[in-house]
TIMI-235042 format. One record per atom (N, C-alpha, C): x, y, z; residue in one letter. Coordinates in nm, 4 decimals. Layout:
xx X; yy Y; zz Z; aa A
...
***
This chain:
xx 0.0858; yy -0.1155; zz 0.0001; aa X
xx 0.0015; yy 0.0026; zz 0.0002; aa X
xx 0.0888; yy 0.1245; zz -0.0008; aa X
xx 0.0440; yy 0.2295; zz -0.0616; aa X
xx 0.1190; yy 0.3521; zz -0.0684; aa X
xx 0.0990; yy 0.4244; zz 0.0610; aa X
xx 0.1872; yy 0.5004; zz 0.0992; aa X
xx 0.2618; yy 0.5049; zz 0.2158; aa X
xx 0.3487; yy 0.3853; zz 0.2098; aa X
xx 0.3404; yy 0.2979; zz 0.3023; aa X
xx 0.4231; yy 0.1775; zz 0.3054; aa X
xx 0.3418; yy 0.0644; zz 0.3658; aa X
xx 0.3549; yy -0.0516; zz 0.3099; aa X
xx 0.2895; yy -0.1678; zz 0.3719; aa X
xx 0.3974; yy -0.2726; zz 0.4032; aa X
xx 0.3936; yy -0.3218; zz 0.5210; aa X
xx 0.4815; yy -0.4286; zz 0.5635; aa X
xx 0.3991; yy -0.5411; zz 0.6196; aa X
xx 0.4499; yy -0.6614; zz 0.6158; aa X
xx 0.3796; yy -0.7757; zz 0.6722; aa X
xx 0.4564; yy -0.8258; zz 0.7912; aa X
xx 0.4039; yy -0.7931; zz 0.9101; aa X
xx 0.4598; yy -0.8496; zz 1.0318; aa X
xx 0.5973; yy -0.8029; zz 1.0708; aa X
xx 0.6405; yy -0.6901; zz 1.0210; aa X
xx 0.7724; yy -0.6352; zz 1.0592; aa X
xx 0.7587; yy -0.4906; zz 1.0980; aa X
xx 0.8513; yy -0.4427; zz 1.1768; aa X
xx 0.8521; yy -0.3026; zz 1.2121; aa X
xx 0.8990; yy -0.2263; zz 1.0926; aa X
xx 0.8496; yy -0.1024; zz 1.0757; aa X
xx 0.8971; yy -0.0188; zz 0.9649; aa X
xx 1.0361; yy 0.0332; zz 0.9956; aa X
xx 1.1194; yy 0.0481; zz 0.8944; aa X
xx 1.2559; yy 0.0955; zz 0.9214; aa X
xx 1.2541; yy 0.2354; zz 0.9858; aa X
xx 1.3525; yy 0.2596; zz 1.0712; aa X
xx 1.3587; yy 0.3875; zz 1.1418; aa X
xx 1.3800; yy 0.5022; zz 1.0420; aa X
xx 1.4343; yy 0.4761; zz 0.9267; aa X
xx 1.4586; yy 0.5803; zz 0.8289; aa X
xx 1.3361; yy 0.6312; zz 0.7616; aa X
xx 1.2216; yy 0.5624; zz 0.7778; aa X
xx 1.0961; yy 0.6085; zz 0.7190; aa X
xx 1.0577; yy 0.7404; zz 0.7793; aa X
xx 1.0006; yy 0.8275; zz 0.6940; aa X
xx 0.9585; yy 0.9572; zz 0.7452; aa X
xx 0.8414; yy 0.9395; zz 0.8439; aa X
xx 0.8272; yy 1.0393; zz 0.9319; aa X
xx 0.7152; yy 1.0369; zz 1.0222; aa X
xx 0.5906; yy 1.0736; zz 0.9440; aa X
xx 0.4825; yy 1.0000; zz 0.9659; aa X
xx 0.3561; yy 1.0261; zz 0.8978; aa X
xx 0.2496; yy 1.0513; zz 0.9989; aa X
xx 0.1473; yy 1.1243; zz 0.9551; aa X
xx 0.0391; yy 1.1569; zz 1.0463; aa X
xx -0.0485; yy 1.0338; zz 1.0739; aa X
xx -0.0702; yy 0.9518; zz 0.9771; aa X
xx -0.1575; yy 0.8374; zz 0.9900; aa X
xx -0.0736; yy 0.7109; zz 0.9850; aa X
xx -0.0343; yy 0.6630; zz 1.1015; aa X
xx 0.0441; yy 0.5395; zz 1.1140; aa X
xx -0.0492; yy 0.4323; zz 1.1671; aa X
xx -0.0848; yy 0.3367; zz 1.0774; aa X
xx -0.1914; yy 0.2415; zz 1.1073; aa X
xx -0.1366; yy 0.0995; zz 1.1025; aa X
xx -0.1953; yy 0.0096; zz 1.1770; aa X
xx -0.1641; yy -0.1337; zz 1.1728; aa X
xx -0.2934; yy -0.2071; zz 1.1520; aa X
xx -0.2899; yy -0.2985; zz 1.0551; aa X
xx -0.4081; yy -0.3826; zz 1.0258; aa X
xx -0.3710; yy -0.5260; zz 1.0569; aa X
xx -0.4395; yy -0.5824; zz 1.1557; aa X
xx -0.4152; yy -0.7214; zz 1.1989; aa X
xx -0.5143; yy -0.8108; zz 1.1276; aa X
xx -0.4626; yy -0.9097; zz 1.0551; aa X
xx -0.5452; yy -1.0000; zz 0.9774; aa X
xx -0.5048; yy -1.1468; zz 1.0074; aa X
xx -0.5807; yy -1.2389; zz 0.9486; aa X
xx -0.5380; yy -1.3804; zz 0.9540; aa X
xx -0.5404; yy -1.4342; zz 0.8131; aa X
xx -0.4228; yy -1.4686; zz 0.7652; aa X
xx -0.4067; yy -1.5347; zz 0.6381; aa X
xx -0.4763; yy -1.4573; zz 0.5266; aa X
xx -0.5358; yy -1.5311; zz 0.4363; aa X
xx -0.6046; yy -1.4657; zz 0.3210; aa X
xx -0.7535; yy -1.4967; zz 0.3237; aa X
xx -0.8150; yy -1.4772; zz 0.4387; aa X
xx -0.9616; yy -1.4976; zz 0.4480; aa X
xx -1.0320; yy -1.3871; zz 0.3749; aa X
xx -1.1571; yy -1.4108; zz 0.3442; aa X
xx -1.2346; yy -1.3097; zz 0.2722; aa X
xx -1.2470; yy -1.1803; zz 0.3540; aa X
xx -1.2729; yy -1.1952; zz 0.4839; aa X
xx -1.2859; yy -1.0737; zz 0.5681; aa X
xx -1.1530; yy -0.9954; zz 0.5706; aa X
xx -1.0415; yy -1.0662; zz 0.5782; aa X
xx -0.9095; yy -1.0014; zz 0.5806; aa X
xx -0.8814; yy -0.9329; zz 0.4450; aa X
xx -0.9105; yy -1.0010; zz 0.3370; aa X
xx -0.8903; yy -0.9426; zz 0.2022; aa X
xx -0.9778; yy -0.8184; zz 0.1829; aa X
xx -1.1031; yy -0.8280; zz 0.2312; aa X
xx -1.1923; yy -0.7101; zz 0.2237; aa X
xx -1.1412; yy -0.5938; zz 0.3052; aa X
xx -1.0889; yy -0.6231; zz 0.4267; aa X
xx -1.0334; yy -0.5165; zz 0.5118; aa X
xx -0.9161; yy -0.4521; zz 0.4447; aa X
xx -0.8271; yy -0.5280; zz 0.3857; aa X
xx -0.7093; yy -0.4680; zz 0.3144; aa X
xx -0.7581; yy -0.3786; zz 0.1999; aa X
xx -0.8501; yy -0.4298; zz 0.1186; aa X
xx -0.9005; yy -0.3524; zz 0.0036; aa X
xx -0.9713; yy -0.2253; zz 0.0521; aa X
xx -1.0550; yy -0.2353; zz 0.1539; aa X
xx -1.1295; yy -0.1194; zz 0.2027; aa X
xx -1.0335; yy -0.0158; zz 0.2634; aa X
xx -0.9340; yy -0.0627; zz 0.3390; aa X
xx -0.8395; yy 0.0303; zz 0.3982; aa X
xx -0.7554; yy 0.1004; zz 0.2901; aa X
xx -0.7183; yy 0.0276; zz 0.1898; aa X
xx -0.6422; yy 0.0844; zz 0.0789; aa X
xx -0.7235; yy 0.1960; zz 0.0141; aa X
xx -0.8521; yy 0.1701; zz -0.0113; aa X
xx -0.9366; yy 0.2693; zz -0.0742; aa X
xx -0.9524; yy 0.3896; zz 0.0144; aa X
xx -0.9775; yy 0.3702; zz 0.1439; aa X
xx -0.9951; yy 0.4817; zz 0.2367; aa X
xx -0.8682; yy 0.5657; zz 0.2460; aa X
xx -0.7535; yy 0.5011; zz 0.2543; aa X
xx -0.6293; yy 0.5769; zz 0.2596; aa X
xx -0.6061; yy 0.6597; zz 0.1374; aa X
xx -0.6260; yy 0.5999; zz 0.0193; aa X
xx -0.6076; yy 0.6729; zz -0.1048; aa X
xx -0.7074; yy 0.7880; zz -0.1190; aa X
xx -0.8312; yy 0.7634; zz -0.0812; aa X
xx -0.9342; yy 0.8651; zz -0.1036; aa X
xx -0.9338; yy 0.9782; zz 0.0029; aa X
xx -0.8886; yy 0.9498; zz 0.1282; aa X
xx -0.9043; yy 1.0493; zz 0.2311; aa X
xx -0.7750; yy 1.0945; zz 0.2992; aa X
xx -0.6648; yy 1.0213; zz 0.2820; aa X
xx -0.5439; yy 1.0554; zz 0.3601; aa X
xx -0.4288; yy 1.1090; zz 0.2782; aa X
xx -0.4454; yy 1.1201; zz 0.1483; aa X
xx -0.3380; yy 1.1733; zz 0.0649; aa X
xx -0.2172; yy 1.0795; zz 0.0731; aa X
xx -0.0979; yy 1.1406; zz 0.0876; aa X
xx 0.0277; yy 1.0648; zz 0.0942; aa X
xx 0.0808; yy 1.0550; zz 0.2357; aa X
xx 0.0043; yy 1.1031; zz 0.3329; aa X
xx 0.0559; yy 1.1141; zz 0.4698; aa X
xx 0.0151; yy 0.9949; zz 0.5567; aa X
xx 0.0409; yy 0.8723; zz 0.5101; aa X
xx 0.0003; yy 0.7539; zz 0.5837; aa X
xx 0.0975; yy 0.6384; zz 0.5610; aa X
xx 0.0895; yy 0.5472; zz 0.6521; aa X
xx 0.1689; yy 0.4205; zz 0.6449; aa X
xx 0.0874; yy 0.3134; zz 0.7118; aa X
xx 0.0839; yy 0.1954; zz 0.6505; aa X
xx 0.0102; yy 0.0814; zz 0.7055; aa X
xx 0.1031; yy -0.0339; zz 0.7213; aa X
xx 0.0982; yy -0.0935; zz 0.8402; aa X
xx 0.1673; yy -0.2214; zz 0.8640; aa X
xx 0.0596; yy -0.3280; zz 0.8684; aa X
xx 0.0708; yy -0.4254; zz 0.7797; aa X
xx -0.0233; yy -0.5366; zz 0.7799; aa X
xx 0.0429; yy -0.6537; zz 0.8536; aa X
xx -0.0246; yy -0.6991; zz 0.9568; aa X
xx 0.0307; yy -0.8029; zz 1.0439; aa X
xx -0.0600; yy -0.9289; zz 1.0327; aa X
xx -0.0045; yy -1.0345; zz 0.9798; aa X
xx -0.0779; yy -1.1619; zz 0.9706; aa X
xx -0.0544; yy -1.2367; zz 1.1014; aa X
xx -0.1590; yy -1.2483; zz 1.1810; aa X
xx -0.1440; yy -1.3083; zz 1.3151; aa X
xx -0.1179; yy -1.4584; zz 1.3113; aa X
xx -0.1413; yy -1.5259; zz 1.1987; aa X
xx -0.1030; yy -1.6646; zz 1.1856; aa X
xx 0.0476; yy -1.6771; zz 1.1756; aa X
xx 0.1142; yy -1.5792; zz 1.1139; aa X
xx 0.2581; yy -1.5771; zz 1.1030; aa X
xx 0.3239; yy -1.5151; zz 1.2274; aa X
xx 0.2563; yy -1.4187; zz 1.2896; aa X
xx 0.3147; yy -1.3442; zz 1.4025; aa X
xx 0.2114; yy -1.3331; zz 1.5154; aa X
xx 0.1769; yy -1.4458; zz 1.5800; aa X
xx 0.0766; yy -1.4411; zz 1.6848; aa X
xx 0.1179; yy -1.3590; zz 1.8044; aa X
xx 0.2447; yy -1.3445; zz 1.8259; aa X
xx 0.2962; yy -1.2664; zz 1.9415; aa X
xx 0.2620; yy -1.1182; zz 1.9278; aa X
xx 0.2219; yy -1.0723; zz 1.8114; aa X
xx 0.1890; yy -0.9310; zz 1.7917; aa X
xx 0.0518; yy -0.8929; zz 1.8484; aa X
xx -0.0311; yy -0.9893; zz 1.8731; aa X
xx -0.1699; yy -0.9606; zz 1.9164; aa X
xx -0.1751; yy -0.9010; zz 2.0561; aa X
xx -0.1037; yy -0.9603; zz 2.1497; aa X
xx -0.1133; yy -0.9152; zz 2.2893; aa X
xx -0.0714; yy -0.7685; zz 2.3119; aa X
xx 0.0441; yy -0.7259; zz 2.2630; aa X
xx 0.0823; yy -0.5839; zz 2.2873; aa X
xx -0.0179; yy -0.4826; zz 2.2268; aa X
xx -0.0788; yy -0.5220; zz 2.1154; aa X
xx -0.1753; yy -0.4331; zz 2.0516; aa X
xx -0.3170; yy -0.4535; zz 2.1043; aa X
xx -0.3369; yy -0.5503; zz 2.1960; aa X
xx -0.4643; yy -0.5830; zz 2.2551; aa X
xx -0.5693; yy -0.6218; zz 2.1499; aa X
xx -0.5229; yy -0.6980; zz 2.0527; aa X
xx -0.6135; yy -0.7443; zz 1.9445; aa X
xx -0.6744; yy -0.8752; zz 1.9884; aa X
xx -0.8071; yy -0.8776; zz 1.9919; aa X
xx -0.8805; yy -1.0004; zz 2.0301; aa X
xx -0.9702; yy -1.0561; zz 1.9179; aa X
xx -0.9812; yy -0.9827; zz 1.8101; aa X
xx -1.0570; yy -1.0271; zz 1.6937; aa X
xx -0.9907; yy -0.9741; zz 1.5681; aa X
xx -1.0121; yy -1.0421; zz 1.4556; aa X
xx -0.9552; yy -0.9967; zz 1.3325; aa X
xx -1.0640; yy -0.9953; zz 1.2229; aa X
xx -1.0485; yy -0.9086; zz 1.1257; aa X
xx -0.9459; yy -0.8089; zz 1.1138; aa X
xx -0.9683; yy -0.6892; zz 1.2113; aa X
xx -0.8582; yy -0.6328; zz 1.2560; aa X
xx -0.8635; yy -0.5160; zz 1.3442; aa X
xx -0.7654; yy -0.4107; zz 1.2947; aa X
xx -0.8170; yy -0.2891; zz 1.2807; aa X
xx -0.7297; yy -0.1748; zz 1.2432; aa X
xx -0.6975; yy -0.1016; zz 1.3729; aa X
xx -0.5691; yy -0.0671; zz 1.3931; aa X
xx -0.5236; yy 0.0012; zz 1.5117; aa X
xx -0.4499; yy 0.1284; zz 1.4703; aa X
xx -0.4877; yy 0.2370; zz 1.5328; aa X
xx -0.4108; yy 0.3628; zz 1.5203; aa X
xx -0.3644; yy 0.4006; zz 1.6592; aa X
xx -0.2341; yy 0.3873; zz 1.6853; aa X
xx -0.1829; yy 0.4234; zz 1.8193; aa X
xx -0.1827; yy 0.5730; zz 1.8356; aa X
xx -0.2296; yy 0.6189; zz 1.9505; aa X
xx -0.2298; yy 0.7613; zz 1.9861; aa X
xx -0.1686; yy 0.7717; zz 2.1263; aa X
xx -0.1200; yy 0.8884; zz 2.1605; aa X
xx -0.0563; yy 0.9030; zz 2.2930; aa X
xx -0.1529; yy 0.8749; zz 2.4071; aa X
xx -0.2774; yy 0.9192; zz 2.3988; aa X
xx -0.3699; yy 0.8988; zz 2.5085; aa X
xx -0.4309; yy 0.7603; zz 2.5093; aa X
xx -0.4621; yy 0.7106; zz 2.3920; aa X
xx -0.5262; yy 0.5792; zz 2.3789; aa X
xx -0.5142; yy 0.5330; zz 2.2332; aa X
xx -0.5258; yy 0.4034; zz 2.2119; aa X
xx -0.5263; yy 0.3509; zz 2.0760; aa X
xx -0.6682; yy 0.3457; zz 2.0225; aa X
xx -0.6839; yy 0.3756; zz 1.8965; aa X
xx -0.8142; yy 0.3630; zz 1.8293; aa X
xx -0.8131; yy 0.2248; zz 1.7644; aa X
xx -0.9181; yy 0.1446; zz 1.7894; aa X
xx -0.9308; yy 0.0136; zz 1.7285; aa X
xx -1.0644; yy 0.0020; zz 1.6564; aa X
xx -1.0589; yy -0.0515; zz 1.5376; aa X
xx -1.1805; yy -0.0763; zz 1.4559; aa X
xx -1.1771; yy -0.2207; zz 1.4172; aa X
xx -1.2786; yy -0.2993; zz 1.4588; aa X
xx -1.2869; yy -0.4385; zz 1.4277; aa X
xx -1.3815; yy -0.4609; zz 1.3146; aa X
xx -1.3422; yy -0.5428; zz 1.2168; aa X
xx -1.4302; yy -0.5770; zz 1.1051; aa X
xx -1.3595; yy -0.5536; zz 0.9741; aa X
xx -1.4378; yy -0.5656; zz 0.8656; aa X
xx -1.3779; yy -0.5582; zz 0.7316; aa X
xx -1.3683; yy -0.4151; zz 0.6789; aa X
xx -1.3994; yy -0.3141; zz 0.7596; aa X
xx -1.3851; yy -0.1733; zz 0.7263; aa X
xx -1.4721; yy -0.1329; zz 0.6077; aa X
xx -1.5845; yy -0.2036; zz 0.5879; aa X
xx -1.6714; yy -0.1756; zz 0.4743; aa X
xx -1.7573; yy -0.0497; zz 0.4904; aa X
xx -1.7711; yy -0.0044; zz 0.6160; aa X
xx -1.8513; yy 0.1192; zz 0.6391; aa X
xx -1.7495; yy 0.2335; zz 0.6452; aa X
xx -1.7302; yy 0.2967; zz 0.5339; aa X
xx -1.6354; yy 0.4079; zz 0.5244; aa X
xx -1.6696; yy 0.5154; zz 0.6269; aa X
xx -1.7962; yy 0.5469; zz 0.6399; aa X
xx -1.8383; yy 0.6499; zz 0.7346; aa X
xx -1.7944; yy 0.6181; zz 0.8783; aa X
xx -1.8115; yy 0.4934; zz 0.9211; aa X
xx -1.7741; yy 0.4532; zz 1.0561; aa X
xx -1.6222; yy 0.4587; zz 1.0749; aa X
xx -1.5478; yy 0.4181; zz 0.9716; aa X
xx -1.4003; yy 0.4233; zz 0.9810; aa X
xx -1.3525; yy 0.5651; zz 0.9888; aa X
xx -1.4078; yy 0.6535; zz 0.9069; aa X
xx -1.3688; yy 0.7951; zz 0.9085; aa X
xx -1.3998; yy 0.8574; zz 1.0441; aa X
xx -1.5174; yy 0.8267; zz 1.0972; aa X
xx -1.5538; yy 0.8798; zz 1.2310; aa X
xx -1.4631; yy 0.8307; zz 1.3413; aa X
xx -1.4346; yy 0.6996; zz 1.3385; aa X
xx -1.3465; yy 0.6390; zz 1.4431; aa X
xx -1.2060; yy 0.6961; zz 1.4370; aa X
xx -1.1555; yy 0.7233; zz 1.3161; aa X
xx -1.0224; yy 0.7769; zz 1.3018; aa X
xx -1.0217; yy 0.9297; zz 1.3118; aa X
xx -1.1420; yy 0.9845; zz 1.3300; aa X
xx -1.1590; yy 1.1330; zz 1.3423; aa X
xx -1.1089; yy 1.2056; zz 1.2193; aa X
xx -1.1422; yy 1.1491; zz 1.1024; aa X
xx -1.1061; yy 1.2139; zz 0.9756; aa X
xx -1.2107; yy 1.3158; zz 0.9372; aa X
xx -1.3353; yy 1.2904; zz 0.9768; aa X
xx -1.4409; yy 1.3858; zz 0.9438; aa X
xx -1.4999; yy 1.4433; zz 1.0702; aa X
***
């Protein structure tokens, strides 16, 4: 994904700081996970310009990543913030709900 997409790895320190630093936790190539990736890609392109980065974490490959992010269901989109993390569970098909949760609108 533009910005940057990684699968289960930390982004390099040399990457520029972005306003929208998101992590999408999925499992393998299930329909819900594929839909979440597609929907997130569309939302990022349509609403966030070039100021975003997405890390895609497959929990079947990296199950240890779930606990620190407090992920209990997949797919889950996480946006870490200083005060609290924003989490959205599901396939991200409701653009309006995603935009509201991320405080884009």
